[in-house]
Each structure stands twice: as structure tokens, then as C-alpha cells.
N, C-alpha and C positions, 0 to 999 in steps of 0.2 A: 504494500500500500504506500502511496506517495506520502512523504513526510510533509506535514503542514508547517509553513512559516507564517507566524502571526502577522497581520496587517499592522501598519503604522497607525498610531492613534488618530492622526489627522485624516487618513483615508477612511478609517472606520467611522469617525465622527460624522462625516458628511452623510454616510448611509444611515447611521443611527438617528441623526437629527431628522432626516427625511421621514423615516418610519415612525419615530416617536411622535412627530407632529400630527400624525394621523391617529388620533386618540381612539377611533372606532375599533382598531385592532386590539389595543391594550385593554379597553373596557370590556370588549366582548370576551376576551380570554379570562379576565378576572371573574366575570359573571359566570362563564361556562365552568370554570374550575370549581366554583362553589356549588353549582347545581350538580355537577358530576360527583363531588365529594359527598353530598347528601344522599344521592341515589346509590352510590357504591358502598357507603359506610366507611370510607377510607379518606384520610386527609390528602388533599391535592395541593401541593406546595408550588406556588408561582414564584419563579426565581427572580433575582435582581438584574439579570443580564440576558441579552439575546445570544443566539448561536448563528454563526454563518456556516453553511455546509454546501457541498457539491455532491450531486448524485446524477442519475440518468436524466433528470429533468432540468439540469443546469444549476446555476448558483442561486441559492435561496437563503433566507434568514428565518429564524423561528424562535419560539419560546418553549423550552422543554420543562414540563412540570413533573415532579416526582409524585407518584401515586402510591400511598402506603409505604412499604419498606423496599420493594423490589421493582415495581412496575413504573412506567412513565408514559406520558403523552406529550406530543409536540405539535403546536400549531404553526404552520409554515406559510410564508408569502415570498413573492419574488423580490430579490434585492433591487433589480433594475425595473424601471417602469413606474407608472403613477398609481397602480392599483393599491388600494388600502384594504383588500379583502384577503382572508385566509383562503389559500388555494388547495391545501391538503392537510391531512392530520396523520401523524405517524404514531405508532404504538410500540412499546417495549413490553414483552411479557416477563422479562427478567433482565438483570444488568447485562449489557452487551454494547460493543462499539456501534453496531448498526441496529436500526429498528427492525421489528419483525413483520409488522403489518402497516398498510397505508390505505387511507380512505380519501378519495379525491373526486368522486363523481356519482351521478345518479343515472340509471338507465330506465326509460319508460317502456311501455308495451311494444312500441314500434321500433325499439332499438336505439332511440335517440339518446345521446349521452349529454348530460348537463353537469358542468363542473360545480362542486360544492360552493365555490366562490359566488355563485348566483343564488344560493339558497340561504334561508334563515338558519344560522348555525344553532341558535338556541333551541330550535325545534328538532335538531338532530341529537339532542342529549341522550334520548333512549337508545339510539343507534350506537353512539359512542360507548355507552354502558354495556350494551350487548357485545360489542367487540371485546371489551375487557373481560367479560364473563365467558364468552365462547372461545376466545383466543384462536380463531381460525379464519381462513379466507372464505369468501362466499358472498351471497347477496342477502341484504337485510331490508325489511320494509322501512321506508323513509317517512313513516308517519309517527306522530307522538301518540302513543296508545295509553290512555289513562287507566287507572284502576276503576273497575266497574262495580257499583253497588246496586242493590235493588231499589229502583225509583219508578215513578209513574212512566217515565220514558221506556225503561226496560220492560215493564209490564205490558205496555202497548205493543212493543216489537215482538215479544214472545207470543202474545195473543195472535198477531198476524202470522207468525211463523207456524204456530200450531194449526191454525185454520187453513193455511195454504198448503201445508205438506202432510198434515194428518199423521204425525209421528213417523213419517218415512224419512229417517235421518240420512239415508244414502243420497236422496235428491238434494237435501239441504247442504250436505257436504260438497256435492258436485257443483252446486250453484255458487257456493263460496269460493270454489277454485276457479270456475270457468265463466262466470257472468260478471259484468261490470256492476259495481255497487250502485251506480245510477239506475241500471235496469231493475235491480232488486227494489230500489227505492220507489220506482214507478209502480211496481206491483203492490208495494205496501200502501202507497197513496190510493191506488184503485180499491184496495180492500177497505181502507178507512172511509172513503167516500160512499161506500155501500153499507156502512153500519146503520143499524136502527138508531132512533133517537135515544133510546135507553143506553145503548152501547157507546154512543158518542159521549154521553155523560160519564161513562166509566173509564174510557181510554183517552189519553191526551194525544194530540197530533204531534208527531215527532218530525222535526225539521232535518234536512239532509246532514248537517254536520254531526248532530247527535247520533243519527242513524249510522253514519259511516264509522264513527268512533266505536260504537257498540260492536259492529261487525268485525272491525279490526281486532278488538279485544278477544272475540270468540275465535277468530283465525289464529291468533297468537296462542290461545289456550289449547286449541286442538292441533296445533302444529301444521296448519294449512296455509299455503301460499297462493294468493290470487294472482293469476297470470297477468292481470291488467295493472297491478300496483307497481309504482315506481320502486326501484331497488337501489340501495346504496351499495356500491361495489367496493368490497374490501379485498385487497390483493397483497401479495407478498411484497414487502418493501425492498427497494434496490440498495446496493451497497453505497456508502457515502463517506466523505471525508468531513469530519466535524471541525468546526472552527469557532472557538470561544474567545471573545474579547472581554476580559474582566475589567479592563480599564474603563469600560462604559457603565460599570455597575451603579455608581452613585447617581449619574444622570438618569439611568433607567428607573432606579428606585424613586427618584423625585417625580418622574413622569407618571409612574404607576400609583403614587401615593403610598405611604407606609402602612396605613390601616384602611381597609374598606369597611363597609357597613357590617358585614358578617363578623369581622374581627372586633369591631367596636361593640356590637351586641354581646359577643362572647366576653369581651373585657368588662362590660357592664355586669354580666352575670357573675364573673369572678369577683368584682367589687362588692356585690351583694353578699356573696359567701364570706368575704373578709369581714364584713360587718356582723354577719350571723355568728361567726366563730370568735368574735371579739378581737380580731387582729387590728381592726380600725373602729374608731368611735363614730365616724361619719363618712358618707359618700354623697357626691353631687353628680347627677346625670342630667345633662342639658343638651340643647340643640333643637333641630327641626321637629315640629309637631307631627304626629301621625305616623311615626316610624315604628312604634311599639315599645317605647321605653317603659311605660307603666306596666304593660302586660308582662314584659320580661322580668321586671323587678318583683311584682306580686307573685308571678309564677315561681321564681326562685325561693321567695320567702315561704310560700305554701309547700313547695317540694321538700324543704328542709324542716317543715313543721315549726317555723320560728314564731315566737310570740311577737305579734306586730299589730299596730293600729294605723289606719290610714286617714289623714285629714286632707280633703280635696276642696280647696277654696274656702271662703267664708270666715277667714281669720281677719278680724277688723283692725287690731292694733297690737302694740307690744304687750299690753296687759293680757289680752287673749292668748298670745303666744306663750307668755310666762305660765299662765294657768294650764295650758296644754302640757307644757314640759313638766310642771309640778304634778299634775294628775297622773302622768304616765312614767313617773320617776321610779322605775322598778328594774332590778337586775335582769339583764337579757331582753328587756322590752325594746323593740325597735319602732320608732315613730317615723312614719312615712309622710312627708309633706309633698303632695302632688298638685301641680297646677295652682300654686300660691304665689305666682310671680309678682303680683302687685304689692303684697306685704313685704316681700324680700327687698324692695327698694327703699324701705324706711330705715333710717339710721339706727334707731333704738332697737328695732327687731334684728338688724344685722349684728349689733353688739351682743344681744342675747344669744344668738346662734353661734357667734364667735366663742363665747364663754362655754356654751354647751357642747361644742365640738372640739374642745381642746384635747391634747393628746393624753392627758392623765386619766387614770382609771376612775378617780373621783374628781369632778370638776365643780368649782364654786360658781354658782349662778345667782345673781342678785337682781331684784327689781323692786322699786319703791314708788308707790303713789298712794294717795289717800285711801282709795278703795282697798288696795292690798293691805295697807297698814292697819285698817280697821277690821279686816276680815278675820273671822275665827277659823277659817278653813285653810288659808294660805299664809305662809311665813314669807318674809321679804328676802330670805336667803335659803338656799338649799344645796346640799351635796348631791350633785347630779350624777347618776350612774347609768342611765338609759343610753341608747344609741340612736342615731338619726340618719335617715336617707332623704335627700331632697331631689325631686324630679321637676325640671323646669324646661320651658320652651324658649327661654331667653338665652341668647348667645352668651358664652362664657365671658367675653370681653365687656359685656354690659352689666354683669353681676358685680355686686360689691366685693371688694377684696377681703373684707372681714369674713365673708362666707367662703369664697373660693380658696383662700389661703390654707384652710384646714380641712377641706373636704375632698381633696384629690379628684378634681372634676374630670369626667369623661364626657367629651362633647361629640355628639353624633350628628353629622350633616352629610347628606348624600345628594347626588344629582338625579335628574329624572330617569335617566337610563338605568342607573344602578337600583333605584327604587322600584322600577318596573320589574326587573328580574328578581329582586328580593321578594316582591309580592308573589311572583310566579312560583318561587321556591316554597312559599308558605301558603299556597292557595287553599289547601284544605282547611287550615286553621284560621285563615283570614275571615273577618266578619264581612257581611252578615251571614246568619245561618240559612243559606239558600242552597239548592242543589249545586254540586260541584260543576256540572256541565254549564250552568248559567254563569258561574264565575269564569270558566274557561272561555265562554263566548265573549264576555265583557273584556277579559284580558286580551284575547286575540283581536278584538275590534280596536282596542286602544293601541296595541303594538303594531298591528298590520295595516289597519285601514286609516285611522287618524294619523298615526306616526308620532313617535316621541318628540320629534323636532317641532311638532305643531301644538304641543301641550304646554300650558302655562305652569302647571304644578301637578304633582301626583304623590299621594301617600295612602296609608291604609284607610283613613277616614273618607277621602275622596273616592277611593275604589269601592268602599262599602256603599256610598251614595250612588255610584254608577250601577252597582249590582241591584240596588233597590229599584232603580228605573227599569232595569231588565225584568225584575220580578213583577213590576206593575203592568207590563205588556209582553209577557213571555212568548206569545204565539205570533207576534207581528214584529217587523223591523222598526217600529215606531220608536222603541227605546233608544235606538242609535242616535236619533236626533237630539234627545234629551241629554245623553252622555256627551255628545259632541259639544253641546252648549255649555255643559258643566266644566269640561276640561280644556277645550281648545283655546289657544291664545287669541 
């Protein structure tokens, strides 16, 4: 094998700057790595530097991510040219100088080949996971197949299937293999249009996307391949010469940002555990609203069975704050202040919290006014032993230093693209409690039809509102107009 001589830093820098300026590659890779990690149950580590390499397709650059302990995946793009798209994906089944498998195209029923650079990579996540699990060449369905649960949609499709084929499973299996999904859908529509009035009340009308997803899930379960479905082609990777430029590590790290939203939520959870175990007297979690800070905090407290009490707004002044601290001054009690941003701006409240969040096991907190002085319930001084968590939507730089200096703030801010993928990753748990296929319809409409570049903002609250519009008109496309009005810039 030819020995590689590293490029000079100036030569590499021009290539590096060109690629890093195209943030779509970097953000897509970070987003995909986190989704792959969740589905595989293995950590996917995105490195701090790119790789240059040469193989049978010429000179390329890529980001090689370690998966678990021994596997790896690399997202590749051309070094030359103006394309900012990932053109192929390489896989390592075990440590090796060369990758073992490569994914670069989709083949349709007519034999037409489409490069993956023209596809939505996020929707190929299941295929990438399949390649890791099967570790072999071949063709894989290029559709995102969700987990199917019993819903009115499934009930309606099963009723059609049973009436159409009368338990003759061989015909059903044959049709799944040899008929277009749209042809089967036309049969379903014909069946539904001939139902009696009573039956129409019993069965919902299923639209094509839900119908298609259900059939794909059945095909996957039965090991059936429909000859009309597009296939992702996984082939044996060619030999290559790897070229790593570690001199670009710092610039690449800056371009990729050191912590993404998944890392910060994990950091938040670890911060809550530190308070639960008494390693820290207080933590502050701040930043963009609607990311799920409160849900993550309360979830951790409940998971550990921690003694906690939550105050959400409604604190009028310093006296009210002092009374809350006094009433909850118990060993191992955790007081959570959620969405109390307005009271945090007051100097006397900030001073109280500064004293209560000091580093000592016992902290002296004092407050004196006529009402407290005359009270039989409250003393003007206490040895404070409880712990505190503050959740705020105010940026860290706008919070008082008396509070931030002793609460080890974790600030969570994300852009629209990262938020969209984070919502997709947590789609089943995301509010509101509507069918998962409705959430998928809304997410796909936002991601594919409106386009993230046309959205003014996105978070879990806005997504929940969009899903409720879908729930209000589930059987017509009218909900799309409402969602567009809600989100579009």
C-alpha cells in the first residue's frame, strides 16, 4: 500500500474551510449520530477532525464516528466541487484499515439508480441501523418503518384485509410481494366506500401514508420484499488510503460546537443527580423554552425517588421566597423553582438565593421585615440544609451573578434544525398524547414540505400545538394550513 505523506496545513486549511463553511454536512452528521446511537443502544462518538482518503471513487473527505467499542461509520463527501451533500456512508464491522461495507445509492423498480446525496439522510436511519445489525451486503428497503401498535388505523386495515382475502394468507403474501402499494390502497378505498353507515362509524378512513407504513411494517415482520420498493444498495467497500489531518482538530471542534442538545440534556440530568446525592447544594438550568428542561429535571428526581417540591411561578416577593425556603428546610429536601424568572430579577431575592446556595452543608439565611419579625411561625434566621434547583428560560448572561455564581449553570440553546431532529428522536414521548402516526405526519410536513429554513421557531410546545391542529382535522389536509400559519416565518 502506498505510504501517505500528510498534507501541509495550508493546503488542508483551504479544503477544511470550504467544507466546514457548509454547516449542513456537520449538523446532519451530529443529528444522525445521535439518532443512530439511540436506535442501536450504543454510543456514537463524533470526532474532532475530518479524514481525507482515496479509494476507487477518487479523493474524498469524511467524518469517521466510532460506534460502541469496535464498530465505526463514516460519512463521506467529495473534496473537490461545490457539493455540500454526503455522497456515501462507509461501515466498519471491526477495527480495520479499510471499511467493510459502503452505502451510496438507491435502486427503484425500473433499475434507476439514485445517489444517497439526493435523499433525506435522516430518513435512512433505519437502513443504517440495519446495516450495522446484519453486517452484510445486499438490498434494504429505503423507507422509515415505525413500530406499529394497535390503533383505529390498524383496525380499519385489518378489517379490509380480512374481508378481501377471507383468511387466505397465500394471496395476501403474494400481493405484498408483487403488487404496488398504491394498487392495494385503491382496493382498500373501494372497500371502504362500500361500507354500510354503521361500519363507517366503526372504521376510520386511512390515508395513503399510514396505509403504506403499516404494510411496510408487516413486510418487515414477515421477511417479505416488495419488488416495487426502492432499495438501498449496500456493497463491499473498496480499499483506500486514509489521510488524517489532526492539525485541523481545534477549528473543526469550534465549527461543530463542543456540546449539542443531547449532550446538554445529559449534562442537565447528571447535574440533577449531583444535587440528589448531595454533591452540590444547587443547580441552575437555563436557556431556550420548550426544549424539555423541566421534564428532564422532574423525570430524574422521580426516577431516583428524591424528596422534592416544585414551585412554578406565583412567588410575589422576597418574603414569599424566604417563607418557601423556611417551610421546606429539611435534610435531603430539594426545592425546584420552575418558570420564576420575574422574581429572580429582584435584588433581595437574589441575595436570599445566594445565601441558600452557598457551598456549606449548613448555610445561614436571614430575612427581616415587620411581618416576619412579628410572626410566630417564622424566625428571621435559619440554618438552611435543603437543596435547590432553578429552571429558567432567561439566558445565563441576563441572570444575576449572585445566582449564577453558585449554581453551576447549564445553558441549553439549540437551532431549529437540531430541535427538529431532537423532536424526531423523542417523538413517542413528545406531547400531546395523540397517535404516533399523527405526530409523524406533522413532523414530516414540517421537515419536508414547509422546510426548516422557512420556520421562525420550533420547540416541543410549538410541535404539540401543531399536533393538536392535526388532531382537530385528522381526515383532511386542512390542518396543514393551520400548522403553516403557526410556524412559518
